[in-house]
Steps between C-alpha positions, in 0.01 A plus 500: 500500500809727552724526197820398683340187645360401163839543336662273757236232446557514123875469554464181709251353254726555204803341672301186572331511162827516311645214699194281468475569127850366461413192703183455294721471193661196666178332597320554168726490195529658255632773722289809569669835444567692821324825423449650844701803594648501848511842662729518796506695818564872466770650713268766638300242701747494787227448762355185345556197725711207379219247539131584448163324485526509120804275527277237664275516198789450256639218716157342501493506121835321482390241755184440303715463186721245673200296618352513150827373358514184710250306287705587190837396642499137398341547161732779390811328635421182302428703186827684517699176538351334190734419217356757262583775743831372631627407157526862383861618546404867483272457801782342702743778411242766582428340833871493595538861394208628708616293800848656479357852467294458814758327719774604531475752213259735678741546792790566264295751304382678813849517648647623170239776473583617850876507432461675165264750655739578785809525281321710235314705761166407343289501816194343335694205363669440840157529666349248260786254542503519881129475557454233239772292660345549844165379368666188359675421828183556704284289271754221465560475873127474567459237232796293622356478852158402366657234273665333795199515728233388246703221345305451177634245251603629160321363191815309408450278804154395382326704230167343594512598870482877551371461858810355658573735796695423815584752772875574515595261224629782278797553733618141423497482118465730202247258351252615762543875462237573237267745678546783423707546182803714592574576136150646468552701819815655357345574164184663640694691767715652223189575290324679786807695614611609151151605392441696818835677491488589130149634533636764742735632232275466199134413576414438135760221482279270707295393200820358346698391806224313683407261217868430423597438864197299606487311173862400547430399859215278379733332255742426784218321689406307183863394448510351853188303422636389167812367673281301737622692807176668603124470495276786380400586856869532598535766231188690602600527866853587392357783288312627806805501726717664236246767411448600862874503564562736210213728590575523870872558463447783254221653707701478821802676360303778334281564805802487728758689296740540796511130590835354606547273194462787253722729706772237498479368150360791298631802676803398702745412220655705227713369215780743406714446187882519555769643274649158430175373353381326813227597740466547871189429704440757772274380786339738737346324793137621561396596853259260678 
């Protein structure tokens, strides 16, 4: 087996493995530590296509995980709504915190990183903020459409009926927008994008960044289940959408370094300090 092909296979497996380990912590408390490193694409692989047959394998693993989660949906939802779980104030506060970090916090963080990177002329920070935000927007848009079309009832409607689906119902009421979990999409998109980007600067950081990011994303999914907003399978499919969004956005930009978005938002503006303490933004319009 060629070395380059084997490396790419390992990279895809570790992305999926890290994400699924985090989800496994939700499905089988006490939580399992996320130990898998998540190598990202290397900038030298410019010729690698955006989508490959290996992506089908990873997607298949996530689909299998979602199907496997369906039988656990009802049992876990009921367990999390019991008085001994809901009566712990620290759990409620933690759930609210993780929810806020995912949405809208992730968008604020990504946008802030982009602005700070541009003003401070730290290209890597601007790159991280822009691509992370793009991954969030892509994943959230995909999830929002699916929510409306699939029309699955949230556990708060009937915690004993996880199989309540109705085509198009999600466009009518938020109570029927359970599948997939958009908070999980945002959290896992950020995890995938941040881990991939930071690996390009400092490959050895992956062993620290991946567990922290994916572990935090798993906690976001758990918080949505704890608040009776989502079933386990909603979180699993949300993790899949988010992970793929983060991976594909980062890969696209680093295999197409002259794309229009990067030319406009990473290379077309310059922040120049003024004598009065202010700043001016100079915009040079890129050629088509």
